[in-house]
N, C-alpha and C positions, 0 to 999 in steps of 0.2 A: 504506507503506515496504516494499518488497517482501518483504524477508525477514522481514517483520515480522509480528507479532501486531498489528500496529499497529492499535488498537483506537480508533475514534471513541470519543474520552475521555467524552464524555457518554453515549453509549448504556451505557457502562460500567456506569452508575448504573442503568439499566433492565434488564429482564430481557432484552434481546438487544444484547449488546455487538457492537462492530465488530472483532473481532480480525482483523487482516490478516494471514492466513496466505498465504504466498506459492505460487506453482504448484510443483506437484511434477515437477522438471525431472531429466532424467539428467545427473548431473554430467560435465562436460567436453563437453558437447553443445553446441558453439558457436552452432547456430542457435536454441536454446531461449531463451526469453525471459529466463531467469536464468542464461545461460550464464556462465562465469567464465574459460574458457580463453585462451590468447593470441590467438587469432582475433578473439575476441569482444571482448576488450580494444583490439585495435588498431581494430577497426571503428568502436567507440564512442568511442576517444579521439582517432583522428586525424581528417582532413578527410573531409567527406560524399562518399562514392563512389556513385554510381548505376549499377548494371548496365545493360545495353541490357534491353528487355523481353524479348527473346528468349532472354536470358541467365539471366533470373529465373524459377527454378521455383516451380510451383504446388502445392498440394495440394488435397485433397476441402474443398468448402464445409462450413461449418457452419451450421446453421439459426439464426437469432435468434429470441427469444421475442416482442420487440415488433413494431410496425409503424413506419412511417416516413411523414411526410405533408410533401410539398415545401413550404417557407416561402420568403418574401423577407428580406432583410437588413433591411429596415425592421420587419420581426415581431419582431425579437430586441430586448427591453427594454434600454435603456440603451446599446445598442452603439455609438452616435455617441460615447458619453463613455468608453468603455473606451480607455486609454492604452496601446498596444501597443507603446511605445518600446524596452521591454526584453525583448520577446517572441520577437525573432528568433533569438537563441541558442539557445532552447528548443526553436522548431519546426525548427532545423537537427537540433539533436540527437536529437528526435522522429523525424526522417526517417531519421537513423542507424537507429533501432530498426526503423522502418517497411521498410528496405531489407534485412533479415535474412530468408532464405528461412524458410518454416514447416516444421514437421517432420511436422504433421500427426497430433500425438499427441493422444489426447482425454484424457490425465491433465493437460494445460495448458490454462490458460484460453484462450478464443477471442481471437484477433489481428485487426486489422485485415488486410484482403487486400493483400498487398505490390503484386501487378501492378496493382491500382486506383491505387496511389499513386505507381507509377514516373514517371509524366510530371510530377506534381506536384513531386516531389522532385528529378527532373532539372531542372526550371525554378529550383529553390531553390538547386541548385548551381552555375548559370550566372550569372555576375557581371553578364552583360549583361540577364538578366530579373529578378535578384534585388534585393530593396528595399535601399537603404541603412541600415545598421545604426543603430539610434536614431530612425528615421524612422516615426512611427506611421501617418501618413497612407498613406505608400509601402506598409506593412505591409499595411495594410487594403485598399489597392487590389490588392495582389498575392493576398491570400485571396479577395477577391471575384471576381478573375478566374479564380481556378483551382478555387474550392470553391463548393458549393452548400449551404444549410442546409436540414436535414430535422428537423422537429419529431418528437420521440420520442413514440410513442403505446404506450399500454398494450397487451395482449393483447385487450381489448375494444374497442380501436379509437378510444380516447377520449385526448385529450393526457393525458399522464402528470405527475403531481405526486406528489412523495415526500419523505422526510425527508432533509435534509442536516445531517450531523454533522461534527465537526471532529478531525483528529490532528495531531500534532506531533513533533518530535525533542527528549526531554529532555536534561538535564544533570545527571549525578549524581556525587558524589565517592566514590573508591574506593581500594583497594590491591591490590598484586599478593599480598599475605600476608594471611591472617586472622590477626586480633589486635585486642583493643582495641575500638573502636567498629566496626571493619570484620568483620562477622560475617555478612553476607547476600550468598551466592555467586550469581554469573551463571555458568552451567555452559556447558561446551562441549558437543558432541554425545556421548553415552554410546555407548562401544565396543561395549556389548551391545543397543543398540537396533535391532530389526529394522523394516524399511520394505518391506511384502507388496503387491505389484501385483495386486489382484485379478482385474484385467483379462487378465493373462497365463495365468490359470488358467481363468476364465469370461468369455467374450467380451460377454456380457450385462452385466457388471459393468466396462465399461471406463471409465478414467477414475478408478476407486476404489481407494484404498490404504487399509491399516489399519498400525498401529504396535502393536509388544509387544517381548516378549523370550522367551528360552528359558528354562523351568522344566523341566530334565530334556529329555523328548523333546516337550513340549507348548509351544505358543505361546500365552503369557498375556499381557493386557495390560500395558503398562508401568507402572512405579511413578506414584502420584499425587503431588502436591505434600507432602502429610503423609509418605507413604512415603518420599521420597527423604530428608526430614529424619533419618529414623532408620536409613537404609541404611547398611550396612558396604561397599558398593561405590558410593559416590558418583562421578559423573563429574568429571573435572577442572575447576577453576574458573579463568575468564580473570582476574576480579577479585572482590574482596569489597567491597561497598558499606555506606556508614557506616548506611543508613535502610532498613528492611524495606518501608515504603511506597513508597519511591522506587524499590527493586528491583523490587517489584510494577508498579508502574505503567509502568516502563521494559519489563517483559515484554509489558504491555497494548498499548504502542505498538510493540513489535515491533524497536524499534532505538533506539539512543541513543548519548550520548557521555558518556565517563567522565574525570573530572579526577582523576588520580592526584596524591594529596597527601603522599605520603611515598616512602621508598626511593631508589633511584638513578634512577628516571623521575619523581620529583615535579615536578610543573608540566606533566607530559605531557598533553596530551589525545588519547584513542584513541576509535575507535568500535567497539560492539559490535553486530553485525548478525545479523538471524534467520538461523540455521542449519537447524533442525528444531524439533520438538516430541515431547512425550511421547504423543500420540494421546489423550489423556483431553478430555473435552467441557468446553467453557470455561462456567464459572459465575459469574453478575453477584456481586460482593461487596456491590454497592449494593444488590440485591436481598436479599441475604442479612441486610443490617442492617434493612431494611424488615420482613422477615420476623420478625426477633427483636425489633420494636417499639424499635429504637434511632433511626431516623429515617424520614420519610415518603419513599415511593419518590420523589417529586417534588423531595425535598431532598438526594438522595444524589448530588450533584455530587463532581468529584474534591475540590474544595477542602473540601466538608463532610466525606468520609471522610478526609481528611487530619486535620483537626481532630477527629474522633471518635476516631482511632488515638491522637492526642496525649492525649485526656484518659482513654483506655483502654489504656495500655501492656500491661497484664498479658493483655488478649484479642487482640492485635495476630497472634499466630500462629493463633489459632482464626478470625479473620476471614479471614485470607489463605488458610488451608487450605480454607475454603469452596470455594474455586475449585481444583480437582485438576489443572488445565492447568498444563503448565511449558514455558517456551521455551528452546531451547538456542540458543547464540550461536557466531559466528566474530568474530575480531578483525580489524578494519581499520585500515589508516592513513587519516587525513583529509588529502587532497590540497588540497582547495579548501573552505575552511569556508564559504563561500557555497552551496554545492551541498548537498542533503540526502543521507539514505540512498537506496538504489535500491529502487525500488518493483518490483512483481510483473513490470513490462515489462523488467527489467533495466537501467533508466535512473535516474540521479538525480534526485530529485524537486526541483520549483522550487517555492520558498515563493509560495502564494497563486495558483499556476499549474497545480498537479497535482491530481488527485482520483482516488480509488478509486471503481470502479462496480461494478455486475453485469455480467459479460461475457457473460451469457446474452443481455443486452439491447444493451450497447454494447462492442464489442471492443476491448482493449487497443491504445493507439496512435493512438486517434481524436483528433482536435481537438474538443472540446464547448463550445457556449456555454451557460454556467450561469446561470440567474437565480434568486437566493434573497435573503435578507437577511442582514444582520450579525448577530452572536450576541446574543440575548436582545433583539431590537429589531426595527424595522419600516424600518430605513434600509435602501435596496436595494444588494445585492451582485451586480451583473452583469458576467461578466467571460468572456473566453475562458481557457479550461483545458485540459489534456490528459489523458485517461484512461490513467493510468501504475500503478494498483495496484489491489489488490482486497482484499476483508475478509469476514471469516467471516460477519458479521451485515449485510454490504452485498448485500440480496437484494431485486429488485423493479426495474420500469422507474422510472427518474428517481432511484432512492436512489444517495446519493453521500456520500463522506466527502472533506473539503476539507482539503488540506494547509497549515497555517499557517507551518511553518517550523521553527526552532530555538529553544529557550531558555524562559525562564519567561513572558515576554510572548506568545510563541505559544501556551503551554501555557494561559495565562487565557484566550485566545479560543477555544481548541479545547475547553475544559471547559465553556464556556458554550453551546456551538453546538447548537442542536437546532431548525432552520428547516424550512420548507416550500421545495421548489425545483422548477423545470422544467428541461429541457433540449432542445438543438436540436444535433444532429450535424451536424458540417462535414465534407462528404465531396466527392471529386474530381468535378468537373462531368460529365466523360466518362464516368464510371463507373457510371452509375445510382444506385439506391438502395444504402445501406451494407450491406456484407456482411462475413463473417467466414471465418477459416481456422483 
C-alpha cells in the first residue's frame, strides 16, 4: 500500500517486519510513481492512452541485482488453473502506470521500462486485439502472445526462493474529536518535519534521505513515538481511534479505513493513506514481547499480540513505545470500495492480485507469476499478480508481500501468512530480458 508502512503483518512478529514505506517522490511531479497532481489523476482514472513509441521518453537504465532464465508457460506451477476472468481491468490499469514516463530519479524505486511495454499496452488498448472482459482463456491467449516468462534467479544464478508474507487494509473506529474512548491519534504530517535529500549534497548518496527537525541551528532526529506523546507541539490529528493496538497495526499496514462513529460524519468511512514518517527505525513489538519473556517469538502473531494487550492493558503504552517509528497520514475519500489503497506504484491495489517486491530484483509495474502456498498450509497458491508496492523488510530475490484486501477476513489471512515462494517475471517478448528505469 504505497503510502504505507504496510507491513507484512506476520513479519511484524519477527525481527524483520515489512513496513511498506512508499518511494520518496517530489510532490506534484506527475511522472513519479506516487504522483497526485491533475495530470496523474487523469492518466490513471481515464481510458488507457498509449503514446507512440517515438513520443515516449526514456531515462538511464538501472541495474537489477538478480538474473533471469527464460522459461516456458508449462513450467509455471498451476498456471492452467489460474482463473484470469477478473484480471483484465487490473492489467489495463497497470498499463496506465507503465505508460507514465520515468523521471530517472534514484530516490524512487526502479520501475519497469515503459518503452519495453509500449507495444503490449498498445495492443491491450486496441479493441480488435484485446481479449473480451471476463474471458479467462482469451486473457491467457493475449498474455502468451505478448509476454515471455523469465524465472527469477538470485545473484548466485540459482532459482530464487524466499519468504512470502501478507498484508491488508484494516478497518478501525474513530472520531474527529478526542474524548471518551477515542484517545489514539492518527497524525497528519508535522509542519516542522524536515526531509533532507542527501544526494543533492553528496552525489555518492543519491537516493538517500533523512528526516529530522530543527533545534536552534541544528538538525536533530525527529521525535520518537514516546516523545510525541508528551510533546507540546503535536501535529494535527485526522482522527482519534478507540483502540491503541488497532491504531498501531494500521500504522504497520500503512493505510486503512476509519469508520466514524459519532458527530456529524457518523457512519461515514474514510481512508487514511500514508503521507510520511518520522524517520525513526522500525522495531518489532513481537520481538520486544519475546525479549521480555512474554511470548515465544514464533507465537508473536498479530492475533496473539492483541490478546496479550487485552490481558495487560497497563503495559500497552510500554509495548507500543518499544517501536519508535511513527507514520503520518493524509485523508482520502473512498471512491470505489472494491479497490485497495494505492501502492508504491501509485495504483490502487487489487485484492489477491498485487504484491510488494524488492525493486532491486523486480521493477514496479511488472506482472509476476507467484508460486507459493496458502497461509499456514501446504495448499498451493499459484497466480498472476502485479508488482505494485514496496516494503522496508521486503528484501531479496523472490521476497514478496501479498495483498489480501480489506477487512477482518483479509487480516486473518495476512496475519498467518509466512510461506516460501518463487517468482517468474512476465516480460514483453520483443524486449529481451527484464529491465528497469
